[in-house]
N, C-alpha and C positions, 0 to 999 in steps of 0.2 A: 504494500500500499504506500503510495507516495504521500507527501505532506499535505497537498491540497485535498486529496481524497479524505484524509483524516479530519482536516478542518471542516470540510463539507459535511461529514457525518456529525461532527459536533454542532454545527450550525443547525442541522435538521433536528437533532435531539433537543437543543435549547429552544428552538422555535416552537416545537410541540409542547415542551414544558411551560413555555410562556403563553401557551394557548393562542398563538398567532397563526393566521393562515399565511401561505406564501405571499398572497396579495398584500396583506397587512404589513408583513416584514418588508417587502419590496417598497411599498409606499413610504414607510417610515425611513428607510435607508436611501431613498431616492434612486432606486434601480428598478428594472422591469421584473415582473413576476416570472417571465420566461427565464431570466438570468438565475433567479433563485431556484426554479425547478430544474434547470440544467445543472446548476452547481450541486444540488442535493442528490442528483442521479448520476453524477460523475461524467456528464457529457459537456462540461464547460472547462476546457483545459487552462484558460487564463482569464482572470477577471480583473486584474489590476489591483494594486495595493490600496489605493484610495477607496475603491468600491468595497473591497474586502473589509477594510477597517470600519466603514459606515455600517455594513451588515453586522459585524461583530459588536459594535458599540450599541446598536439598537437592542441586542440581546444581552447587554451587560457584560460582554466578553472583550478581551484585549489580547494583543500579541506581545510577547516578551522577548527581548533579545538578551542573551546572557553570554558570558565568555564560554568558548568551546572547551569542554573538559573531556578529553578522549579517554580518561581513565574510568569514567563512569560507565557502567554496563548499559547496553541498549535494551529495549524491550525484548528484542529477539534473544539476547544473551540470557535474560532472566527467565524467559519462557523455556529456553533450552535447558537451563539448570533445573527448572521445575520438572521437566520431562525426564531428566536423568536422575531425579531423586536427590539432587544435591540441595543443601540448605544454603541460602544466600545470606 
């Protein structure tokens, strides 16, 4: 799963938790409902940073930038440890 797919899934989950329709979210974020629908279904490869932030902010979400820490395990690393029965 790429990062935009993961963000799109989170947008769909938070939109539904907020009890917003795609149309309501789109209207509040100043984007089209079609953009929201395509984003949530993984059919919109690029939406632009400004549009993405507007959508996230309507949902009370934000993006964070942190220093890269290559020593931290990835989600895949942790899942592999779980499958192998190792304790993290």
